[in-house]
N, C-alpha and C positions, 0 to 999 in steps of 0.2 A: 933736364928737366926740369919738370918744379911740383906743386902740391900735386897738382889731378893725377899725374903723373902717378905719386905714388903712392893713388888708395885718395886721397881726403880734394874735395868739392866743394870750400867754401862758397864756390856763387849757390850751386842744391841751398846751403844749407840755408844763409841765405834765403831762395822763393821761400824756403819750410816753415822758415820761421811766423812769413807773411800769408804760408799760409795756415797752419794756426793759431793767429791773433786773433780773429774773433772767432773762435769757442773760446778759448782764454780768456778774452771779455765779456762771457757770458757767467762768465763763473765770480765778478768783480760785485760782492757787497761791501758793504758800511765797514772805515776801515781802512781801504788801498786808496796806497796810495803813488802816484803815479804811474806810468803805466807800460808793456811787455817792451823788455831791449836791454833795464842795465843792469846793469854791472851790480846790482841788488832791489831786491823787491820790499818792498815801504807797507807794511802797516800799523797804525794809531791802533793801537788800545780803548777798547769802549773801554766809556767810561763805569760806574754808579756805581761797580764796586768798590767793597772796606780794604778788602788782604786780596787784589790781588791772585793766581801764581799760575805763570803758568804750565803748560802738558804740552809735551812732545816722546812722539812716537812715529818709530822708521823700517820697512819693512819691505817687501818688493813678493814677484806671482811664484816664484819657483818654478818649477819644467812642469808649471803646468803652461808655458808660455811652446816646450815645444811641442802639444795635440797645437796651439794656437798658428803655430806654423804649419807641420805640418796637415792641417785644414784650410789656412793661408786663410783663412777669417782674425780681426786681430779688435773690433771693434769694439770684446770684453772684457778683454783681460785691464784697459786702463778704471776701469770700471774692479773690477777685483785688487789694483792696488790702491787704488787709493778706501778701498771696503777694511784692506787690513790693518790701512794704518788710521785713518777713523772711528774703527772698532774699539782699538787698542783706548789711544784717546779716551774716547769713552767711557770706560771703568772706572777713570774716573775723579766722573762726575761731569769730567770739561767738556764743555762746549768747542767743535772744532773752528779757532778760525781763516789756516790757512795753510796753501799746502806747496810741495815745490816736487820737483821732477828729473833724477837721472833715465837716460837716453842715453844707450850705445849699444855697440851697429859693427858691420864691422864695412854696408855703403851702405851713405842716406837713399830712402828707398822713399822718396815722396807718397809714394799714395797709400802704400802700408802704414808709416809711420803717422801721417797723420790721422791715420783711425785713429792707431791706439790714443791718439793727445786727447783725436775726441769722444771717443772710452771715457780718460782718467779725466776733460772736461765735467761731462757728462755723471762722473761719482762727486765728485764736488758740490753740484750741484744739489747733488740727490742730498752728498751727504752737508750745506746748506754755507762750507767754506769757501774760501778765494784758490784759486789755480792763482800765486802768489810768482812763478818765478820757473825756473827749469835747464838741465841741462841736455845736447843735445851730444854725446861724442859718439865719431868714424872713425869708426878706428883698425883699417884695411889690416887681416892677417894674422888680429885674432880672434876674432872670431866669423863662426859657418855663412857664406852667401846667404842669403835672406833671413838672417837670425838675428836677439836682438836681443835683449835686455833690462830690464825694469827696475825702479828703486826709486820707492819714495817717502817721502818728509812731509812731515805734518803734526802746528802747536796748536792744542789750544788751552784752552781761560776758566779757567774755573774762582769758586769764594773761595777765602781757605774753613771757611768757617761749616764746608758742605765736600768738604772732598769728603770719598770716597774712599775708605784706607783697612778697610777689616773692622777695625773701633767700631761703628755702628750696628755690626752682624750680631745677633742672636742664635740662644742656643733654642728649637723650637720653631725660627725666623723658618719660612716656606723658600721650595727654589722651584722657581716657575722658569721650564724654558720657553727661545723664542725660538723657531723655526727657522731652520740654511731651507736656503732655495736648491740648498744638493752638496755637492764635493767639494766645494767652497775653493777654498790658496794652499792647499796641505792635502799629502796624505800623494802627491801625483805622483814617486819617483817606486810604489810602488803599484800607483792606479795604471801604468803602462807595464809596467813587468807584467802584470796578469792579462792586460792587453796583448803582446807580447808573445809570451808563451803561449794565448789561447790562440796564436794565428787571427784573431778580430784587426780588422776596418774599421779603422776607425768612422765609414761612411755606414756600416752594419747595425743597426736596429735589433734592439735588443728582444727578446719574450722576456717580462717580467712574469706573468701569471697571474694577477691579479684581475678581478674584472675592469678597472680601464689598462684599453687598448695601450699600448705607447706606439708613437705611430714616427717619436726620435733616434735619429738615429746615436749608434755615442757619443761621437763626439759635440754632438748636441748639445748631449746629459749632460757632460762633464764641463764645460764653454762655458753652461750661469754662469753667467757671474753673481760675485760672493754681495750676499747680501749687507744694505748696506744702515745700520738700526737707530743711525743719531736724531735725525728731528721728536720720532715715535718714543724713543726713552726723553730725549729730557723733557720731554713735556710733561713726559713722566713725572717726574722730579722734582718739574715746578711744578706741577700740584699734590703735590707734596702726595702721593700714594703710597706713600713708607715704604719706596725702594732704598735698603738700607748696605747694597753690596748687587759689585754687572762683574760676572767673568765671560770674555772670548771669548769663543772655543777655538779653538786653532790648533795647529802643529801640539801635539799628545792627546789631545777631544778630552771629553771630560777630564779622564783623571785626575791628567793635570793641572787641567786650566779654573776649572772648577774650585781646586784648596784656595786659589792662593787671591779670592777674594776673603777667605775666610780673619777669622781670629788666632788668638792663642787658644790656643786646650778646644780647639773645635773640629769639628768634619762634618762632614754630611752625607746621607745617604741616601742613592737615588735607586726606584722602580727603573728598569730596563720595557716595564711592557706599559710606562705611566704616560708615552707616546708613541705615536705608530713611524717606524725606521722607511726612509725612502725607501723602495725600490731596485737602485742602486746599487747601494753599501750592500745585502741582500744578495743580489747580482752578481757583485765580482768581489761577496767573503763565497760566494757557491762555489764562480767561477776559480777562484786562488785558490783554494782550500784555506780561506785563513780564520785562526779562529778566534771566536766573540770578539773575551779578555782583546786578543789584537786588536783589531778592528775599531773597540773603542778607543784603544791605546793610540792610532793613528790614524783613526775622522773624529768628525762631527758628529757622523750620526742623527744627523737630521735635526740638533740645537748647533743655532749662531752662537747664541747669547744667551748666561742666564742672567736672571734675575731671583735679591733673594730678598724678599720680601715680608712685612708685620706679619705672624700670623692672623689676625683679626683685616690686616687693606685687602688677602688675594684676591680677591672677590670681583673689589673693584680696581684690581690689575688685571687682571683675567678679560674682564668687559674693554677693557680702554683700550690693547692690543686687538685681541678682533676686533675691536672699530674699527681700528688702524686696518681692517684687511691686513695684520699678522698673527698668526695661527700660534698658541700657546697657551702650556698645556703645564699643571698644576703636575710636575718629576720628583720632587726629594724634599727631605727633609736636613739640617742644620741640625748634627747632635754630636756630643761631649767628644774626645778622641784629638787627635795631635794629626791632624787640617791634610786626612785620609779620605780619597774618594769610596764610599762603598759601594760599591752595585751587585743589587737583586736580581 
């Protein structure tokens, strides 16, 4: 008996590394030392910082992977993986430097997993960070045939004096919502239950009853990759547009995530009438008979990143994000309170 008979093909693993090498190389940026294949990834810290602070984040894609497996589409979840990590790091005002991934599967399927890594590399390019390395684990008997799981880890850098930590936020500041690209990567256990209980197939094309006819299947809509906000937000921070806080709207939605960027004695009041909620959320609420508050506690509801802005700078911030083809709306205001979200 050998390792291959036990379910692990070392030669396939080596071939896989060679197949992804080109995608990884495309993410190189200043600071990368060495090449893919070492025991550790090497990165030289950039110069020009007086008190550099490293900011780290880690996340996964969750049960959205179940839909990728069911639809046999694997080119977008890698972007999701990067987005969930770099958007978190960004909320401190940090620039993502490098990314690591962990990919575990029952049996290495090179064609499938090359698509996953291709997506990870694409996400890193969008975020401007290097894919510095990773781990691929072949674990027969642990995962179902054809399935895999993903985890990601990102490190960014910020000037200590410019860290966003809640202390800059003032009562009266305005909250601007940056549009999400869809459901992103949270709430998919509820999504899958709604779809399963309704008897819908992933290739079903829902009628959203809007002025714009929908021609995309449920699978296509739900697998739309998470928006990466890094470059336009970093540019806004460096242009001193009056940004006092940032919140990545992930699991727990606006009620859980937006108050995380506030200071002591502050809450935020948000009007849900101030932006257009994407039709997929209304469809999910209707099909699953999900109450409004539960929807907002589970999904991003069309707001992927919240930006807290000095009142006198609001118009400039709105114009900046709109110039970057990133829809932005004034959705709320910071008020006195105990770090809560007040939904109108």
